[in-house]
N, C-alpha and C positions, 0 to 999 in steps of 0.2 A: 560486567557492569552494563546495564541497559543503555542503548544509544537512542536518543530522541532524534528522529529524522524529519518530523514535521510538527507544526502546531496549528490549532484552530481555536481562537479565543481562549487561550490558556490550556486547552486539552493537548496533552503531549502524546504524539503517536510514536511508539517505540519501534525499532527495527524488528520485523517479524521473523527474521532468520538469523542464524549465527553470523556475525560480521565476517568471519573467515570464509563463509560460503556464498557471499553476495557477489554476483557477476557484474551488476550495474544497477543504478537506481534512476528511474525516470518519472517525469510528471507529464500529464497530458490533459486535454479537456475531456469532459464526460457529460453525458446527457442525464436525464431523469432527476434533475434537481440536486445533484451532488454538490456539496459545499466546498469552497476553495480551501486548500491547505497552504500553509506558509512553509516552504522548504527551508531546511537548515543545511549547512554544508556550503559547498560552492558549486556554481553551475559550470560544467565542463565544456559545454558547447556554446557559451556566451559569445556574442558578437564582439569584434575588435573594439568598436567604439564604447560599448558598455564596459569592457575590461579596462580601457584607458580611463574612463570616467571614475570607475571604482578605485583605480590606482591613485588618481589625483584627489578625489573627494572622499574616499573610504566607502564602506558599505559593500553590498554585493554578497551578503550572506556570510562573508568572512568566516571566522572561527571554524568550527567543525572540520575534522580531518578528512571527511569523505566528499566525494564529487557526485553530483546528480546531473542528469541531462533533461533538457526540455524536448519533449517528443511531439513537436508540432503545436502550433497555436501558442498563445501566451498564457493559457489557463493552467491551473495546478490542482484541479479537482480530482484527478485520478493519479494514484501513486502506484507504480510498478516496481517491485523489488525483485530483481533477477536472481535466480538460483537454478541449479540443475534439477531435473525431475528426481523426485525421491527425497529432496531436502526437507528436513523438518521445519514446520511453520509454527510460530508461537504467537500468542495473543499480543496485539500491538497496544492494548490498553487493559487496565483492570476493569472488570465488569461482569456482566451476566450474559450468557448465550440466550438470545431471544428467537433465533431461527436457524434451522439447518434444512436446506432444500437443494434440489437439483439446480445446477447452473446451466441454463439453456443457451446454446449458441447455434445459430442457423437451424433452429427447430429441434435440435437434439441435445440431450443431457451430456455434459462434459464436466465431471467432478461436481463440486458442491459450492453453494453460496452459504457462507456462515455469517450470521449477523450477531454483533455484540453490542449491548447497551453499556456505554462507559459509566462507571460509578461516579466519576467526576463531572459527567455531563449527561444526566439521564434523559434529557430532551433530544438526544442524538442517538444514531445507530451507525456503527462502523461495519462495513461489509467487506468480506474477503472472498475472492473467487480464484479460479485457476488452481484449485487444490482438492485433494481427497480428504474427507474429515477423519480425525482420529476416532477410532471405534469407541473410546471411552467418553467422548464428548456427547452431551445431550442438551436439549433445550432446558434451561434452568441452571446449567452448570455455571459455577463461579469460575472466572479465569483471572490469572495474574499476568500483567504485562511482562513479556520476555521470559516467562518461566512455565506457563501452561501451554503444552503442545496442543494445537488445534487441528493439525493435519500435516499433509506433505504436498509439495509442489507436483503438479502433473504435467505431462508433455502435451502441449497444444500446438506444437510446431506444424503438424500436418493439417491443422484445422483453420488456423488464422495466421496472417502475416503479423509477426510480433515486432513492433517498432524498436524494442530494446535490442534486438539482434544487431542493429547498426553499431552498437557500442560494446558488444560482447564477443567472445571467441566461440560462441555457440548459437543455438537457435533462438535465444532470447526468452526462454521460458521464465516464468515469474509468478509471484503471488500478487494479485491486484487488490488495492485497498481504496475504498471510497467512503465518504462520510455524508450522511443525510440527516435531516430532521426526522425524528421518530414519528411514525404514523399516529395520529390522535384518534382514539376510539370514541365514537359518538355514543351517548347513552341510549 
């Protein structure tokens, strides 16, 4: 059964890896106009005062049986779903693949950037990075949330300090998800 991990104005972002393979889930700020996501589940590194307030007044994401971590700052535009390298990654939304390109980090390509236009929100594009694309995936491919394989997690531990490693038993490798407004083409 698909697990929704975040929302944006009614768009449901599904867990992109099998629940049994998740090492940790984290949110962080992001540049380039990424849109804020509303985390579901419960924050694992929430401050003591916030925990007390939620205990007294309710709220705090409640529900959901999973825990997520805030990885610096208070923004939730970037979603990192931790999994060991080689883990299969599935589409987080129903939609159409609108882009597959190199993911550039420090001027060098590391895996791919896969962009999906959600069927339920065609004015948006969801991007996935830190993965190698599935060979069957092409621009124009229709994908189904939690069932269409889009790639596999790659190991970036030697390239960047991964904030998720603070909450996992490993290097913090993950698939990164961001949501942006789709580029509008001028006539």
